[in-house]
Structure formats: C-alpha cells, structure tokens
VOKOL-446169 format. One record per residue (C-alpha): residue number from 1; residue in three letters; x, y, z. Coordinates in steps of 0.05 Angstrom, whole numbers. Example, Ala and Ser with C-alpha at 12.3 -4.5 7.8 and 13.67 -1.06 7.14 Angstrom:
BEGIN
(node 1, ALA, (246, -90, 156))
(node 2, SER, (273, -21, 143))
This chain:
BEGIN
(node 1, MET, (8, 38, -253))
(node 2, TYR, (-32, 35, -190))
(node 3, VAL, (-97, -4, -190))
(node 4, SER, (-146, 1, -133))
(node 5, GLY, (-218, -19, -120))
(node 6, PRO, (-265, -62, -79))
(node 7, PRO, (-261, -138, -81))
(node 8, GLY, (-289, -172, -142))
(node 9, THR, (-282, -114, -191))
(node 10, GLY, (-229, -145, -236))
(node 11, LYS, (-165, -113, -210))
(node 12, THR, (-124, -177, -214))
(node 13, ALA, (-154, -196, -282))
(node 14, LEU, (-136, -127, -309))
(node 15, VAL, (-64, -129, -285))
(node 16, THR, (-55, -200, -310))
(node 17, ALA, (-83, -183, -379))
(node 18, LEU, (-40, -120, -385))
(node 19, GLY, (21, -158, -361))
(node 20, ARG, (13, -211, -414))
(node 21, GLU, (3, -158, -467))
(node 22, VAL, (65, -117, -450))
(node 23, MET, (108, -178, -439))
(node 24, GLY, (86, -203, -507))
(node 25, ARG, (114, -138, -536))
(node 26, GLY, (182, -149, -503))
(node 27, TRP, (172, -107, -440))
(node 28, GLY, (187, -130, -370))
(node 29, MET, (139, -127, -313))
(node 30, VAL, (143, -127, -237))
(node 31, GLU, (80, -141, -198))
(node 32, ILE, (79, -125, -124))
(node 33, GLY, (18, -132, -79))
(node 34, CYS, (25, -70, -35))
(node 35, MET, (-29, -85, 16))
(node 36, GLY, (18, -123, 62))
(node 37, LEU, (76, -74, 54))
(node 38, LYS, (94, -13, 94))
(node 39, VAL, (104, 49, 51))
(node 40, GLY, (179, 49, 66))
(node 41, ASP, (186, -23, 41))
(node 42, ILE, (159, -11, -29))
(node 43, TRP, (225, 16, -56))
(node 44, ARG, (263, -42, -24))
(node 45, ARG, (216, -93, -58))
(node 46, LEU, (221, -57, -125))
(node 47, GLY, (297, -57, -119))
(node 48, GLU, (297, -131, -104))
(node 49, GLU, (253, -147, -164))
(node 50, LEU, (292, -102, -211))
(node 51, GLY, (360, -124, -185))
(node 52, CYS, (383, -54, -167))
(node 53, VAL, (396, -10, -106))
(node 54, LYS, (337, -16, -59))
(node 55, THR, (322, 58, -50))
(node 56, GLU, (277, 107, -87))
(node 57, ALA, (338, 139, -120))
(node 58, GLY, (366, 71, -140))
(node 59, VAL, (301, 47, -171))
(node 60, VAL, (290, 113, -208))
(node 61, ASP, (362, 112, -234))
(node 62, HIS, (354, 40, -257))
(node 63, ILE, (289, 54, -293))
(node 64, GLU, (317, 116, -326))
(node 65, GLY, (376, 75, -349))
(node 66, LEU, (328, 27, -383))
(node 67, ASN, (293, 82, -423))
(node 68, GLY, (348, 79, -475))
(node 69, ASP, (333, 6, -485))
(node 70, LEU, (258, 16, -498))
C-alpha cells in the first residue's frame, strides 16, 4: 500500500490503524517512511525488515513464499 497526501490529512493515523487491524488478525507489517530514501534503497530496506535478500527479486520471492502461509 502506498499512502500519500499533504501534511495533516491523517496518513500516519490511517497506516497505524490499518497496521493494528491486520496485526490483530495475525498478519505481519513493515512500515517504511520513503521520503528520506532514494528509490534504489527501498528494496534494500524492505529486505532488511523482512530478513531476506535485499533486492527486488529477493523481496518478491520472499513475499511469494509467504503466500502459502496466509
């Protein structure tokens, strides 16, 4: 999910509420503030948070491997 909007419109509140809801249902969640990241660093950060290979392919493979657990 990508959330964008001007300051004060409830972006953080929305993500926090959704995160609590999905975590309460047994899902995991990774929250990354992308404003301070270069585009090329997003896959590295996702890989760090997920504990997998820090490339687009590694993150996608990891997530696809989780689908059987959902």
